[in-house]
C-alpha positions in Angstrom: 87.0 126.8 151.3 88.9 126.0 154.4 88.0 123.2 156.9 88.2 125.5 160.0 85.7 127.9 158.3 83.1 125.0 159.0 84.7 123.2 161.9 84.2 125.1 165.2 86.4 124.1 168.1 83.3 123.1 170.1 82.6 120.5 167.5 86.0 118.7 168.1 85.8 115.7 170.4 89.4 114.8 171.3 88.5 111.7 173.3 85.5 109.7 171.9 84.2 107.3 174.5 82.3 105.4 171.8 82.9 101.6 171.2 80.4 101.1 168.3 79.7 102.8 165.0 76.3 104.1 166.4 77.9 105.5 169.5 80.6 107.3 167.4 77.8 109.0 165.3 75.9 110.0 168.4 79.0 111.6 170.0 80.1 113.3 166.8 76.5 114.6 166.0 75.8 116.0 169.4 77.9 119.2 169.3 77.1 119.9 165.7 73.4 119.5 166.4 73.7 122.0 169.3 75.4 124.5 167.2 72.9 124.1 164.4 69.9 124.1 166.6 68.8 120.7 165.2 67.9 117.6 167.4 70.9 115.3 167.3 68.5 112.4 166.7 67.7 113.9 163.2 71.4 114.2 162.3 72.2 110.6 163.5 69.3 109.4 161.3 70.7 111.0 158.3 74.2 109.5 159.0 72.8 106.0 159.7 70.9 106.1 156.4 74.1 107.0 154.6 75.9 104.2 156.4 73.4 101.7 155.2 74.6 102.4 151.6 78.1 101.5 152.5 80.6 102.3 155.3 82.3 105.7 155.4 85.1 104.0 157.1 87.6 104.6 154.2 90.5 102.6 155.8 93.8 103.7 157.2 92.2 104.4 160.5 90.0 107.1 159.1 86.2 107.6 158.8 84.3 110.4 157.1 80.6 109.9 158.0 78.6 112.4 156.1 75.1 113.2 155.1 72.6 115.9 154.1 69.9 117.4 156.3 67.0 119.6 155.0 67.1 122.1 157.9 70.8 122.7 157.8 71.6 126.2 156.6 75.3 125.7 155.8 77.9 123.0 155.7 79.1 121.9 159.1 82.0 119.7 160.1 82.8 117.9 163.4 85.9 115.9 164.3 86.5 113.0 166.8 89.4 110.9 167.9 89.4 107.5 169.4 92.8 106.5 170.7 91.7 102.9 171.0 89.9 102.8 167.6 86.4 101.7 166.9 85.1 98.9 164.5 83.5 101.2 162.0 83.2 98.5 159.3 86.2 100.1 157.6 87.1 99.0 154.1 90.4 97.5 155.3 88.7 95.9 158.3 91.0 97.8 160.8 89.8 100.0 163.7 89.0 103.6 162.8 90.6 106.3 165.1 90.1 109.6 163.3 86.7 110.8 162.3 85.6 113.8 160.2 81.9 114.4 160.3 80.5 116.4 157.4 76.9 117.5 157.2 75.5 119.7 154.5 72.2 121.3 153.4 70.2 119.1 151.0 70.9 121.3 148.0 74.6 121.7 148.3 76.0 118.8 146.3 79.1 120.9 144.9 80.3 122.1 148.4 79.6 118.6 149.9 81.8 116.8 147.3 84.4 119.6 147.4 84.8 119.3 151.2 84.8 115.5 151.1 87.7 115.6 148.5 89.6 118.1 150.5 89.4 116.1 153.7 90.2 112.8 152.0 93.3 114.4 150.4 94.6 115.6 153.7 94.0 112.3 155.4 96.3 110.5 153.0 99.3 112.1 154.6 100.5 109.8 157.4 102.4 112.6 159.3 99.1 114.6 159.5 97.2 111.7 160.9 100.0 110.9 163.4 100.0 114.5 164.6 96.2 114.4 165.1 96.6 111.2 167.1 99.2 112.8 169.4 97.5 116.2 169.8 96.9 117.1 173.5 93.5 118.8 173.1 91.0 120.2 170.9 92.9 123.5 170.4 95.9 121.7 169.2 93.8 119.5 167.0 92.4 122.6 165.3 95.8 124.1 164.9 97.1 120.9 163.2 94.1 120.9 160.8 94.6 124.6 160.0 98.3 124.0 159.3 97.5 121.1 157.0 94.7 123.0 155.2 96.9 125.9 154.1 96.7 125.2 150.4 94.0 127.0 148.3 
């Protein structure tokens, strides 16, 4: 299970304009919603519900907002980058700059957890995060993710 199998280039937002957590979720959900044929507001509602349980801002400049939606047919991933950083109520209290959005069908607990773990592992590598922050565009972001996600 590779990230790029579920992260289409159209779901990469290389320059988030958002200044708040809610705006980040709106911006990240919009392209995924278009691709899934589901209203973005429905996806954002699922994400906000999950955020109420505790922030998905894991620290180190990283956020992994995630949730499950009944109408999704398969796992879908989005990516966004904020060069300035956004207050995402991160565990370390620092601004969040890199976001991986993970949305899965309601009945896919195994693949949901597997992908969360895979993304989390990759984001522990500082050189990977630095490369994502320096990438010129969405194509380069996808290339960097693909290179880092080579392991089985």
